[in-house]
C-alpha positions in Angstrom: -56.4 37.0 -39.0 -56.2 33.2 -39.5 -54.2 31.5 -42.1 -57.5 30.4 -43.8 -58.5 34.0 -44.2 -55.1 35.0 -45.7 -55.5 32.2 -48.2 -58.9 33.5 -49.1 -57.7 36.9 -49.8 -54.6 35.5 -51.9 -57.0 33.3 -54.0 -59.3 36.3 -54.4 -56.5 38.6 -55.5 -55.0 36.3 -58.1 -58.4 35.3 -59.5 -59.4 39.0 -59.8 -56.3 39.8 -61.8 -56.6 36.9 -64.0 -60.1 37.8 -65.0 -59.2 41.6 -65.4 -56.6 40.5 -67.9 -58.7 37.9 -69.7 -61.7 40.0 -70.2 -59.6 42.7 -71.9 -58.3 40.1 -74.3 -61.6 38.4 -75.0 -64.4 40.8 -74.0 -68.1 40.3 -74.6 -69.1 44.1 -74.4 -67.2 47.3 -74.9 -65.2 48.4 -71.8 -66.7 51.0 -69.7 -65.6 54.4 -68.2 -62.0 53.4 -67.7 -59.6 54.4 -64.8 -62.2 56.5 -63.0 -64.6 53.7 -62.6 -61.9 51.2 -61.8 -60.8 53.8 -59.1 -64.2 53.9 -57.6 -64.6 50.2 -57.5 -61.2 49.8 -56.0 -62.0 52.4 -53.3 -65.1 50.5 -52.4 -63.2 47.3 -52.1 -60.6 49.1 -49.9 -63.2 50.2 -47.5 -64.6 46.6 -47.2 -61.2 44.9 -46.5 -60.7 46.4 -43.0 -64.3 45.6 -42.2 -63.9 42.0 -43.2 -60.6 41.7 -41.2 -61.8 43.5 -38.1 -65.5 42.7 -38.1 -66.7 39.8 -40.4 -63.8 37.3 -39.6 -63.9 37.8 -35.7 -67.6 37.6 -35.7 -67.7 34.5 -37.8 -64.9 32.9 -35.6 -66.9 33.6 -32.5 -70.1 32.3 -34.0 -68.4 29.1 -35.1 -67.0 28.7 -31.6 -70.4 29.1 -29.9 -72.8 26.6 -31.6 -76.2 25.8 -30.2 -75.5 22.1 -30.4 -73.1 19.4 -31.3 -73.1 18.2 -34.8 -73.4 14.4 -35.6 -70.4 12.6 -37.1 -72.1 12.2 -40.4 -72.1 16.0 -40.8 -68.4 16.5 -40.9 -65.6 15.9 -43.2 -65.8 16.7 -47.0 -69.5 15.6 -47.0 -70.2 18.1 -44.1 -68.3 20.9 -46.0 -70.5 20.2 -49.2 -73.7 20.3 -47.0 -72.5 23.6 -45.5 -71.8 25.1 -48.9 -75.3 24.3 -50.1 -76.9 25.6 -47.0 -74.9 28.8 -47.0 -75.5 29.4 -50.7 -79.3 29.0 -50.1 -78.9 31.5 -47.3 -77.1 34.0 -49.6 -79.8 33.5 -52.1 -82.5 34.7 -49.6 -80.2 37.5 -48.2 -79.4 38.8 -51.7 -83.3 38.7 -52.4 -83.9 40.6 -49.0 -81.4 43.2 -50.0 -83.6 43.9 -53.1 -87.0 43.6 -51.5 -86.5 45.3 -48.1 -86.0 49.1 -48.7 -83.6 49.9 -45.9 -81.4 47.0 -47.2 -81.7 48.2 -50.8 -80.0 51.6 -49.7 -76.8 49.7 -49.2 -77.1 47.0 -52.0 -78.0 49.8 -54.6 -74.3 50.9 -54.4 -73.4 47.6 -56.2 -76.0 48.2 -58.9 -75.0 51.7 -59.7 -72.1 50.5 -61.7 -72.9 51.2 -65.3 -70.4 48.7 -66.8 -69.7 45.0 -65.7 -66.3 43.5 -65.4 -64.4 41.6 -62.8 -64.0 44.7 -60.7 -67.8 44.9 -60.2 -67.6 41.8 -58.1 -65.8 43.7 -55.2 -67.9 46.7 -55.5 -70.1 46.8 -52.2 -70.7 49.2 -49.6 -69.1 48.4 -46.2 -72.6 48.6 -44.4 -73.9 45.8 -46.7 -71.0 43.6 -45.8 -71.6 44.3 -42.0 -75.2 43.7 -42.3 -74.9 40.4 -44.1 -72.2 39.1 -41.7 -74.4 40.1 -38.7 -77.4 38.2 -40.1 -75.3 35.2 -41.0 -74.2 35.1 -37.3 -77.5 33.4 -36.4 -77.1 30.9 -39.2 -73.7 29.9 -38.1 -74.8 29.5 -34.5 -78.0 27.7 -35.2 -76.5 25.1 -37.6 -73.2 24.8 -35.7 -71.2 25.7 -38.9 -67.5 25.3 -38.4 -65.3 28.3 -39.4 -63.5 26.3 -42.1 -66.9 25.9 -43.8 -67.5 29.6 -43.5 -64.1 30.5 -45.0 -64.6 27.9 -47.7 -68.0 29.3 -48.7 -66.7 32.9 -48.6 -63.8 31.9 -50.9 -65.9 30.0 -53.3 -68.6 32.7 -53.3 -66.1 35.5 -53.8 -64.6 33.6 -56.9 -68.0 32.9 -58.3 -68.8 36.6 -58.1 -65.7 37.5 -60.0 -66.4 35.1 -62.7 -70.1 35.8 -63.1 -69.4 39.6 -63.3 -66.6 39.3 -65.6 -66.7 40.5 -69.1 -64.8 37.6 -70.5 -66.3 35.7 -73.7 -66.6 32.1 -73.1 -67.5 29.4 -75.8 -71.2 29.2 -75.9 -71.3 25.5 -75.4 -69.1 25.9 -72.3 -71.2 28.6 -70.7 -74.4 26.8 -71.4 -73.1 23.5 -69.8 -71.7 25.5 -66.8 -75.1 27.4 -66.4 -77.0 24.2 -65.4 -74.9 24.1 -62.2 -73.4 27.4 -61.4 -74.1 30.9 -62.2 -72.4 32.3 -65.3 -72.0 35.8 -66.7 -74.9 35.3 -69.1 -77.0 34.7 -66.1 -75.8 37.3 -63.7 -75.6 40.1 -66.3 -79.4 40.0 -66.5 -79.4 40.7 -62.9 -77.7 44.0 -63.7 -79.9 45.0 -66.5 -81.5 48.4 -66.1 -85.0 47.2 -66.1 -86.5 46.7 -62.6 -88.0 43.3 -63.7 -84.6 41.8 -64.5 -82.8 43.6 -61.5 -85.2 41.8 -59.2 -84.4 38.4 -60.7 -81.4 36.0 -60.8 -80.4 36.2 -57.3 -78.2 33.2 -57.2 -74.6 33.4 -56.1 -72.8 30.0 -56.6 -75.3 27.4 -57.7 -77.8 28.4 -60.5 -80.9 26.2 -59.4 -82.2 28.3 -56.5 -83.6 30.8 -59.1 -85.3 28.0 -60.9 -86.7 26.5 -57.7 -88.2 29.8 -56.4 -89.2 31.0 -59.8 -87.0 34.2 -59.8 -85.0 33.3 -63.0 -85.5 35.9 -65.7 -86.2 34.8 -69.3 -84.2 37.9 -70.8 -81.3 36.9 -72.9 -78.0 38.7 -72.5 -76.7 40.9 -75.5 -73.4 42.6 -75.7 -75.0 46.0 -75.8 -77.3 45.4 -72.9 -77.6 48.6 -70.7 -76.2 48.0 -67.2 -77.1 49.9 -64.0 -80.3 51.3 -62.6 -83.1 53.1 -64.7 -83.8 55.9 -62.2 -80.3 57.0 -61.3 -76.6 57.2 -62.3 -73.3 56.3 -60.7 -71.7 58.6 -58.2 -68.3 59.6 -56.9 -66.6 57.3 -54.4 -67.3 59.7 -51.5 -70.9 60.0 -52.6 -71.3 56.3 -52.8 -70.1 55.9 -49.2 -72.7 58.5 -48.1 -75.6 57.6 -50.3 -77.3 54.8 -48.0 -77.6 57.5 -45.3 -79.2 60.1 -47.5 -82.8 60.6 -48.5 -84.1 58.0 -51.1 -84.4 59.2 -54.7 -87.4 57.1 -55.5 
């Protein structure tokens, strides 16, 4: 694993711990199922970590080293990193939307939405199959646009930190959250995406920057409340083992 990847996991771990503590000191909603739920989320994350180290990182490194073309000089440096961040964030908007709209992809992404409470731990609650699929599709983006590995790692780090922030149960000053929401996805925006109603679940797909939903008309008009029901309206959460197996079982709906 490269040094860049190690810094990514260090930053992710510290940020996660910070918000897990902060949201218990300044919560928006009541805490959920407690230790059992945290165990499930931690177990899903633990199954993703080796996939990231042994599959995602080597695949991304290979793709970055085999571009279809040579980038011009203007598409490099800090300006190049910013362009890459915007492009990859737009890509993840459409990938996220695809995980909702394509049934076979929803089988895997559904695991993330079965969580019936939101906090910082929800940000790392993904099925390893979704991570592998997403990384495999991104392979073509990296090769086609000659995205350097440094840009890939920067994007993954920022996206992961953004996910922790937007899933967190921390109470922010209203003026601050409103100001931030014009640029980035805040908890008040993303919590709507986890609302039990199907219309809200299929909205607010943005990951880092909040304007893609406005541009493609997928921003929900629902306003978050502290007692908003979270999860899916047709099913409940499962045990860790059953969550691992669920994508490979017969659909419930």
